[in-house]
N, C-alpha and C positions, 0 to 999 in steps of 0.2 A: 608315435614312433616306439617300438618295443626294442629295448636293448638288452642284450643278455651277453652273460660272459662264460666261456667255454674252455678250459686250459689257458685261463688268464688272457683270453683273447675276446675282445668285445665285437659283438655283430648287432646290426641294426636292421630292423623290418618295419613295413608299414603295419600299424595296429589299426584295426578297423573295430570301431565300438559295436556291441551286439545292437544298439539302438538303429546304426547306419543300416538304412535299408537299400543304399544304393541305388536311389531314384535320379539317375541323371537324366539329362535332356532327353526327352522322348523324339526320337527321329522325325515324327510327322509334325513336330512343332514348326510354327511359322518363322522359326529364326532361319537366317542365310546359310546355305549349304557350306559355306567355308567355317561355319560356327559349329556345326554338326562333324565337317570333317577333321577338325582340330580336336575335338573331344577324347577321342580314342588315344591319339597321338600324346597329348599333353598328360592324360592319365596315366599314360605307360610310360613315360619319360619320367614324370614325378617318382613314380614306384621304383624305377631304375636308380635315380639318385638316393632315395632314402632305405631300399634294400642293400645290404652289405654281400650278399650271396646272390649268386644267379639261380639257384635252386628256388629262393623265395620270390625272386621276380617273374620267374617262369609261372610258378603256381598263381601268385597275384594276376598275371597276364592271361592265364587260362580261365579263371573267375570273372576277369573283367571281360575277355571275348563273350563268354555265356551270357553277364549282365546286360551287355550292350546289345547284343543279338534279341534278348528277350525284350529290349527297349525299341525293337523295329529297326536296328541298324543294320545295313547289308553286312554279311558276315564277310564279304571279300573286301570292303572298305576297313573294317575293323581289322582283319588279320594285316592289311597291307600299312595300315598306320601303327600297329603295333610293331611289325618288324622295321618300319621306318625309325621309330623310337628305340629299337633295339640296336640298331646300327651306329647310334651315336657311342661314342666310347665310355663304358661303364667304369666306375671307380675300381680300383685294385685294392686288395688287402694290402696295407703298409706294414711291414714290420717294425718293430722298436727296439732299438739295440739293446741288448743285455745288460750293459752298464748303466742304463738310465735307473736312476733311483726313485723317480717318480713316474706313476703311471702316465699315459698318454693316451689321447684321443685324437685321431687323424681323420677328418672326413673331408669329401669334396665340398666346396664352397657350393652352398644353394642357399637362396633366401629363405626357406624354412627352417634353418639350422642357425640364423643368426644369433639367437639368443642363448645356446645350448651352454656356452661359457658361463654366461649369468646365472643360468637356472643351476648348473652342476655345483658351482661356487656359493650360491646363496643357500642351498639346500645340502650343502656336504654332510652337516650333521645327520642327516638321514642315513647316508652311506657309513657313517661312523657307527652308527646306533647298533647295526647287524654284523656280528662276526664274522660271516662269509664274506660281505662287502668290504668290512675293514681290513681284512688280509689282501684283498684285491686293491683297495685303495687306501695304503697307510697315510698317503698326503693328498692334497688337493691336486687333480689330475691337469696335466697340462693339454691345452686344447690348439689345434693348429688346423687349419683349413687350407685345403690344396685347390688349385685352381688347373693341375693337370694330373693326369695318372701315371 
């Protein structure tokens, strides 16, 4: 996950390592149909939860469509499953009240984010070592997970 800050607002997006060749399950594999059908859906749903902006999600889904079609998935199946994932409620950006003295991170509850608090707190010294991030994070951030949008 990439986390960026602009105007003291944190945004998240899916990070794809340069070594990731996106070799997803080939459609002609011997796996059952339901396994192949769920791949585009689960990949699109996962990125929807991890990206905080709609434009990042759309960009990822366009690339996902291309990659899966290149892996012999029927285009209409991929499109349908991405639309199905998109129909799930996307997390909305939460505003932090200006009176808050401590920076806050509010994210939708997701299994892949369970260790964010531990990681941020144990590596807080890294944020403090850079003048730019130190001004954004003068104290350890409060981390909250939301189950609704």
